[in-house]
N, C-alpha and C positions, 0 to 999 in steps of 0.2 A: 316783685315776688320771684326766685329764681327758680326757675325752670327742675324740676327733683328728676333725678337720673334714674331709668328703668332697671329694678335690680335683676340681679342675675340670675340665672336657672339655681344655684349652687348656695346662694342668700335668702331665695324661696324655700328649698326643700330643711334649711338651717333653723327659721325663722319657726317657731311654736307659734306667735301670735298670728300668723298667718292669715286671711279669711280661708278658710277649708270648708271642705264639705265634713262635718263631725262625725257622721256615721264610722269612717273609716280612717279619719284622717288624713285622708289625700284628697290634695283639689287637682282639678282637672288636668292640672303639668304634671304634676308629679306622678299620678296615676300615667299619663301617655308616656312619662321616662321611665315606667317602673316594667311599661310590656317589654316581653322579654323577643329578639329576633332570632327566631329559627336559623339555625347555623346554615352556613350555605357553603355548598361545596366547590374545591377551586374551582375558577372558571378563567381562562385566559384563552387569547385567540394566538398565540407561540406559544413554543414550550417553553420558555422560559418562568421560573417560578417568582412571584413576589412578596416579599416583607409585609407580615403583616403586623400595624401596632394595633397595639390599644389605647383607650385615652382614659389613664386614671383616674381623670377630675370629675369624670362623671359618674355617679356610684350607682352602681343596677344597669349599667350599660355592658353590652356585652361586644365580644370581637366583630370585628367588620374586616371584607378583605378588599382589598383597595383592584382596581384592573388600569390599566390601560384605555386609551381611545380603538375603539375596532379601527385596524389597519384597511388597508382595501382588500378586498377577496383577487386575489388572481384570477384571471383569465384561464378560462379551463383549457384546452388542446381541442384543436377544432375534430370532432367525430364524423362519423358516414351520417348520421342522423341529420346534423344541421346541413351537409352540404347535400345531401338530399334534399332539403329545405329551398336551398335557393335552384334548383332545378325549376323551368314552370312546368306548371301544371293546373290542371283545370275542374274546378269545385262546382255541383250544381246548390245553385242558388234557392234552393226551393220557396223559400218563405217570401220571394220576391217576385215569384209568377205568378200569374193571374190568367193568363192565356195564353194562344200558340206565340210561338217565335216565329218573325218570318223571314223569307229571304233579305231582307235589309237587315234582320238581325244579323245573320252569319257573315254581309259584307261588312258590317262595323266590326264583326269581333275579329277581321283579318286587318282591316284599317286600325285598328286599336292597338294590334300585335305587331304591325312595320310601318304605320305610319302616324298620323296625328289625330289617329281616332279617338272618342272618350271611351269612356266604362264601360263596358257592354254589363246591363243589369241584371239579365236574365241568368248568367255564369259567373262565376266569380275566376278571375284569373289570376294566379300567381307569380311572378317575377318574369312579366308581359316584355321586361326589357331582352331578355335571354333567348325570346323566339327569334330564330334564326330567319326562318323562309315560311313559306305558306304555300298548302297545296290544295284546290278545291277542284272536286271531281263532280261533276253533275252525271246523274245512272237515272235518265227517265225508263219506265217501267218497273224501279224500287220500290214499292210500297209498303206499305205498314202492317196491309192484311195479310203479308208473305210470312211476321212475326208471329203473329194472335190467330192463324190458322183461317183468316176467310178466304185466303187462297191460297189451293189446296197444289201439293208437289207430287200427291199418287191421287187415286179416282177416291177414297174415302178412306178416316181411319176408323179401325176398332172405337167401340166405347172407352177401353182404358187407355188408348193414346187419345182422344179426345178430351179423357179427363188429365192427363197428363199434361194435354198443352194449353187449358183454359188460362191458364197466367204465362205463356210462354218466354215473355219477356218480364215476368216481374217474382221477385224474390219469396214470393207466398201474402203480401200484404193487402192483395187484388182477389185474393184467392175467388173469393165469396162477393163479388161485387158482381150488382144484379147487370151492370151497363157493357160484361163481356160478352163475348158473341163463342159460345161454346158447341153451339149444335149446328155449326155450317150456315152456309150465305144465304140460305133461302128458308131457312126456320125464322118462325112470328118471332124470338128475342132478334135475331139477326137484324131484321125488316126492322124493327124498332130501334135498336144501335145503330145502325147504317144510316136511320132518316136523318138527312142532311138538313132539313127542315126544322127538325125541335132544337129548340136553345140548346147551347153548350153549357150544362149544368153541374157535370161530372170533369175532375180535375181530372180524368183519364185520358178528355179528350185534347191535353194540353198540356199534362205532366209528362217529361221523358221515362221511359219504363227500361229499367235494368234488364240488361243481355246475359242470359243466361245460359250456358252453353248447353247444357243436359236438355235444355225443352226449346231448343231451336230445329228445324228442319235440319234433315245433312244439308243441302246444298249451302246453310247459310250461317252453319257451324262456326266456320273461322275467324265471321268477324264475331263472337265474344271475345278472341284473343288479341281482339284489335281496340274495340271501341266499348264503354262502358254502358250507352242508352241506345233508343232509340228515339228520339226528338219529333215529335209533330210540329210539322213546318208549312204556313200555310201560305201560298201562293199568290200575288197581289192579282189582286181581279176589281170586278165588281157584280156583285149582286143582284143587284137591281135592274141592270142590262144584261145579266147572264153573260159577262164577260170573263174570260183569262188571259191578263198581259202577262207579257214575257219573264219566263224567270231567268234568260238569260242577260235581259238589260234590269232587271231589279239584280242581279248581281253585277255584271261586270258597269253600270252606270253608277257615278256617287253624284250625292244631291250636292249642288252650291250653296253654302249658307248665307241665311240672310243677316242683312245686318238690324241692329233693332230700329235704325228710321225707316228701312225697307217695308220693315216686319209692322208698323205704325203704320206707313202712309198705305198700307192693302188694306190696313184692319178695318182703315176710313173708307177705302175707295170702294162705290158701289158700282154692282155689275160687272163686268169680265175685267180683270186688271190689265194693265197697261202689261204691257212683254218687256222681258227684260233679259239683254243674254246675259249668260254665267260671267261669272267673274275672269273664266281665263278663256271666256269665247275668241276666236277668230274668225275673222271673217274669210270668207275663201269665194271669189266671184266665180261661179260656174253658167255655163251656157244655157240657154235654156232649150236647147234640144236635150237635155240633161231629163229634163219633168215630162215629158212628154207620155201619156201613159200607154202604157204594154197592153196589148191584145189581152190576158187575162185582167188586169184591174179594168179594163172595159167593160169586160163579161161582168166581170164581179157587182159593179155598179151600172148594172141593166143601161149599159150602149148598144145599140144596134151595130154591128162592125161591118165597116167596106170589105166589098171582096176584094182588094188587095192584100188584106192579111192571111187572105188562107195561099197555104203554097202549095198544098197540093188538091188536084182535082177532085181526090173522095171527100177534102175537106169543103170544098165548094161547093160541092153536090149534096152536101151534109146539111150545110148553110142555109144553100137555097132552100132546101125540102122546109127549114126549120122557118122559115123569113114568108115563105107559102104558108104553112101555117096560120101564120100570124099576120097574115096581111102586110106582110110589108114590101112586098115583090113592087114594081114597073106599073102592073095593073093596077094596083092598087093607091098610085098615085107617090110613089117613093122614089126618090133618084139619089144614086151614088156620083160623089165630084169626079172629075176626070182628072184619078191618078193611073194610069197603067199599071206600073212598076213603083213596088218602093226605091228603088233605085232613084228614080226620076226626084226623089228630092233633096239627094244629095249634092251640093252645093262644092265646088272647087276650091282647095286651098287658098289657089291666089285669087279669088274674088272673098274671101273672107277676111274685113280689117281685121287686124292682130289688136286682141283685146276684147273685142265684139262679143257683145252678150246673144243677141240673135242670131251670129252665127250663119248670115247672110240669108236668113228664111224672112217673110214675110209674118210678121203677128198682126193677129186683128182678134181686138175681143169681141163678144158676141150676148147681147141677154135680150130675151122677146117676153112679153107679156100675153096670157091669154085668158080665154074665155069659156064658161060650159055651154054646150052647146047640145041638140038632142040626140037621145042616146047615152049621155052620161060623160062623151069624150071633152078634150081640152083641145081648140083649136085656137090658131094663132090670130092675134088682135096687133100686135106691135114687133119692131122687128130694130135693136140698134146696134151697128156695127162701130167699133173703134179702131182708130191705126194706133199705132208703136209711140207717138208722137200725142195721141189723144185728140185727133182730129174727127171729127164724125164723119165717117165715111157712108152708111145709110143710117135713115132712121123714117120708115114706114110706115102707117096705117094699114092693116089688113081686114078685108070685112070676110068673115067666114062663109062656106058654102052652105051649110047646115043653119037652120034658124037658131038664136042663143035663147039662154033661159036662164042663164047668169051672166053679169058683165063682171063679177067678181072686181068689183068698182075700187073694194076697200084696199085692195090688192094692184089691182095694175094700173086703176087709175081710169079705166074704160068706160063710157058709158054711151047710150043710142044715140046721144045729138053726137059726139065726136063720130061715132063710126057711118053716122046718114050719107055726109054727103061724098063716103069713100067709095070708091069701086074696085084698087086692087085688090087682086085675088092669090091666093095661096102658091098656084100656078108663076104666077106673073115672078112674087118673088122667088122660088126655086131658080127661074131664068136667070134674073140677076143675080143670087149665088153662085150660080152656075159657070160663069163667064168672071166673078171674082176669085173665086179660089181654083187654087194651082194645086199640083204638088208640093212646092217649097211654100205653102200659106200652112199657118200655123192657129189654128182656132183657140180661143181662150174664153174661157167662161167659168161661172159656178152650176155645178149640179147641170151641165149643157145635155145630160141625156134626154132631160123632158124635154128643151127646147128643140133639139134635134127633131124628137119626137113628134113638136109641133109641126113643126116643119118638113114632115117627112123626107130628110136626108140623112146621108153618113159621108163620113170625113175621117182619113186614117188616122190624124196627127191631129190630135187634143191633148191639152192643158187643162184639168180641172181644178180649182184651187181648194175644193172640197175633199180631193183626194190629196192635194201634197200640202194641205194644211191640216193636218190630223185633230179629229177631236180628242180633247184630255182625257175621254174614257176609250178610246181606239175603236176602229170601226165595228160594226157596222155603221156607228154613228156617225153624222155628220156636223160640223157646225155652220151654223147660218153665216152667210156672208155679211150682215150688220153687223155681226157679234164678231166677226175676225178684221171688219175693217175698225172697228172700234178698240179692239184690241192691238193689232200690227198697225195698223194708219194713223190710229187715235183721231177720227176722224166719223162724223155720225153723221148716215147715210138712211136710207128709206124714215126720213121722218114723219110721211105723209102716209106711213105703215095703219091702215085700218080708217083711214078719213080720204084722203084724196089719192092713196095710192102710191106703187113706186113709181120712182123715174129712169127708165129701161136705157138709159146715156150714164146718169150715175154709177149706178151699178156696173156696168160694164168697165167704169174708168175705174171702178173699184177693183176690179179682178185684174184689171191690169198692173195696177202697181201691186197689188198682192204679191204679181209676179217679177216682176219687176227685183221688189226688196229682197225675196227667195233669190233671186239671182245672184244680187249683191251680196247677200250672208252666207250663202252655202243651203248645199242638199239638207241638214241635217235643221236648219232654220223652220220654227215651225213643230216643230218636234217635240217630245221630251226631250230627247238630248240638249235641248238649245239652254235649257237650264239647269243641265247636268254635265257633268266631264266623264270619261273614260276614267275607269279606274285606274288603267296603266297610266295614263296620265298624273291621275292624282299620287298615285308612288313615287312617280318620279320627281314630284317635287317635294318630296320626304328629306328631311336631313336624315344624316345618322345621326342625330341625336335623339330624333323620335322616337327614336326604339333601339334595337337591337344594330349588329353592326352589319353594315351592308357590303354589296360586294363590292362596290365602286363608290367613287364619292362623288356622284352627278345625283342621290335620289336611290331608290329601288327600279330594281330589273324587273319587267312580268315578260310570260312569254303562254303564248295558247298554243292547245293542241287539240285538232279536231279534224273530224270527218271532211273531205273536201277540200273548200279552198279560206282556212278561216280569216286570212289577211284582207278577204273581201265585205269580212261584217265584222264583227266586234274587235279582231284582233288587230285592226288597220293601225292601232298607235301600242301595239305590245313588239319591245324590242327583238321577239323571237317568235316566227309563227312557222309551227311544224304542221304540216297538210296529211292524214291519216288515211290508209284505204280501209282498215275495219279494225278493232279495238286491240287487236295483239301491236298492232303498231301505234295506236296511243300509249300503251304504257309504255314502249320503247321510246317512245317521243318524251313521254313524264320523266323519264331516267336521265335522256341526255340533256331536257330542260332543267331539273333541278342540280344535275351533278357535273354538266358540259359534257361537252365530248373530247374524246382523245387527242383530236389535231387544234380544237377551237376554231374551225370552220364554223359550223352553227352556233354551237354557245361557248363564247368566253370561257374560261379555267374558272371552277368554282361554279356556274350554275346562274341561275338567275334566283329573284328575292321569290315573287309570286308566281305561279302556275295555274291553270285554267285550264281544263282537260272535261273533254266527255266521251261516254261508252255507251254506245249506242245499241248493241245486239239485242240488248234486251225488249227495248224499246220497239227496235224493230219484229219481235216475235209475238210480243202482245198487241201490235197491232195500235199504239199508241200516234203511229206518225201519222198525221193527217194531211193530204196532197195539196188542201185547197190552202192557197197563202194567204188568204186572208185571214184566218185563224193565228191568233196573236202566240198563242204557245208554242208553235213550230216553228223551229226554223230551218227552211231548206237550203244547203246548199247545192249547185246545181252539179258541181264535181264531183256530188257524192256517188260512191257507186253499189252499195246498197238498195235491197229491196225488200218492202214487207213479206213475211214468213204466213205463210198460212197455214202452219199449222201450230193449232195453240194447246194441243193435248198438254195433260199434267206431266209427263213424259220429256216434251221437245220443253215444258218451261222448268222444270227441274235440270235438264242439261245445260239451259241457255241461262239458270240460275248459279250454276257449278262452276261456271268459265266464268260470267262476272264478275264473281265473288274471289275466282282466283286469280283474275286480275284486281279487283281492290288490294287483294295479299300484298300479291307481287309487286306495287306500287308504294302498300305499306314499307314493307321490307326494302327497298332501295333507299329512302329517304334516309337522308341525316338525322344525328340528333339534334334536337331541338327545334324540331317543325312541326308548324300545325298542319293538320291532315281533318279536311271536313269532304264530309260525301252528299249529297243532298238529292234527291229525286226530280226535283222542279216542278212537281204538279201531280195531281191523284190520277186515277182514271178518268182520261177524257173522255172516250170512245160515245159513250149517250148521249152527253153535251154534245158533241159533233153530231149524231145523228139528229138529234132533237133541233138544231141551229137550220143544218140544211132542212130537214121537213118545214119549216118555219120559214125561212127562204122563198120556199119555193110556193107557198100557203099565198105569201106575200104577194108574190109575183103572179100568181093567177087569181086573185080575187080582186084586181081590179081590170080585168078581162073578160072572166066568166063570172057562171051566174055558179049559187053555192051548190047545187044540185051535180053540177058541174066538175066541180075541182074534184083533184084528182087526192089533195090532201087537207084533211079538214083541222085546223085548229082551233081547240075549244080552250077554257080553264085547264083541264084535265092535262093536257100535253103543257100547258105553261106552267102547272106547276111542278110536270116531270122533270121540265126544264131547267128551274130553278133549284129542284133539289139535284141535276144532274150536275148545275154549275158548282155548287156547294161543294160535292165529292170530287170533282175535277180540283179545288182549290186546295184538297185536304193530300199532303206532300210526309214526304219524313227527313229524315236527316242524321248524321253520325258527327260528331266530333271527337278528338283526339290530339294530343301532344306528343310525338316519338320520344 
């Protein structure tokens, strides 16, 4: 049976017998056909008119307009707005910010702009490839309190002025915020707001605040025309041990990325992770004399100094008086090694073998064991000395003069049975040591101050492995010898700890091998810089394709401009180091580094790509400089010519801040276009922390030698909590970021 063809629409309309709805005699198809299409206005993409044709074969149909396909829209000529969008810019990514940014975040922004860094999450960078240069300026003494009214440039403002400054850097959105301090630094509200022990709950503690010109103190107003926000910047440190780490190191040393295999291996390893040199680490053989502790380091680590280390008669008399008060003179059984002058240790060049690590000196590693005697003191019970080649020079048991109340067997390995037949006394050991140790002898050990105290002996040339191998959290913390041996030598020592005690020969050899490794690797081995690299070296490896154009074909160039002699510290790998005598010289040095000098003697034409510099007048005036070299956040150059200012009045602060801000403005105006400009304070106010740390150190020294009622400083939980808060405050810095 053949398949019938489908009827055409015209046949369906003309057929009266078709099955349709009888109400209006129209079927569905007919109804749709009768619908009228609204008349459309002529629409074309070009100026040409198109003919309209009617379909007369379809009853009830209306006229339709035929148009061509849309042609591609012609691209409009570039406007000024689009050109502006191609210029690099920074935008605050507020929805991603959950805590304060750190100095490493600022460093990451520099690496993203100039090298191979990853995109920062705390700020949006548009057209980062167009950023040509970066200038980072550290201004210690500048803090957020200057912007929110906590630090006054005048004695006190009127109530009207206080009200107008309550949201100094905000555009009104935080005017009524309860966490703002608007009543002065001593008010209950201020104390509550400044309490570093409180958890960070308010976004005001980490969200950047817009800078408003009319609400700034007069000395700071020029900053409103340069920077859009003030950022809270957290300084690296350790709140548990109340330490603030170096803000210079945090900016100028970059971490070396780890491979996935290395990360997995470290996660599996228990205990201290085996040390690894950075990917670009280079060994640098260093003479052992480089690691001899300075008198300052010996004092900081509680050594009794040899008399030869004091140059003037006044210093010697002062030290003699101190030793008499501490019962450390010859009348109390103490002895100094026979070293008449420091020059007696010098070795003639012709006597030093080429490439020798010992530099003609005799190296002896020493370790001692002690027990507790009547009176609570620690007396010598064993001494072991090992030569440079590992041979044992001396290994003797010593019988204490006082009755023993605790042999400390789990640590010393000494028992009453072992000391029973011993007749050697401390005086005998001192006599032998005075014949062994000579001016060219260097003593090596771990925390040798305890051993020398037990020996009642002083020697001027000491290498302490607890000093040259820094604790990961920095001084005054010290790593144990067991930990250092496992981490750097991959050697298990002191396996009898807690049962059979330590082996002093084994410990002495471990110290010796640690020093040998330090000599082979270099002065930075065993420090945080061993697992990182200088930012100048990192930028020098950056290819021109990593970011914008570079001034050369061999990566990005860098410069450091600082007081004193920057080439001795972090500037040793910078292409250009410019020493300055004051802040005005720093400003001129930055201009030369960024733009180049006329004759090209200091900086080639075009300048360098990255410049780090520091202004220090404000730091000096506010007393943020700490003479204690053990403090990590202060970097002291021996050639610095400035001194701490004693005038801390608001008028003096206002004058210094005015000069500092004018220097910042002068630097900004000298920068070429497309330059990233970062200013950061480094730390918050460290003065209270430094004061409490000095108190704590004094207490620790006196606690072991004096009774509680005789202590000049008493350290209780009140002081402990105060130090904790002061450390948190010292870690609260600030920063500013912009692109010119």
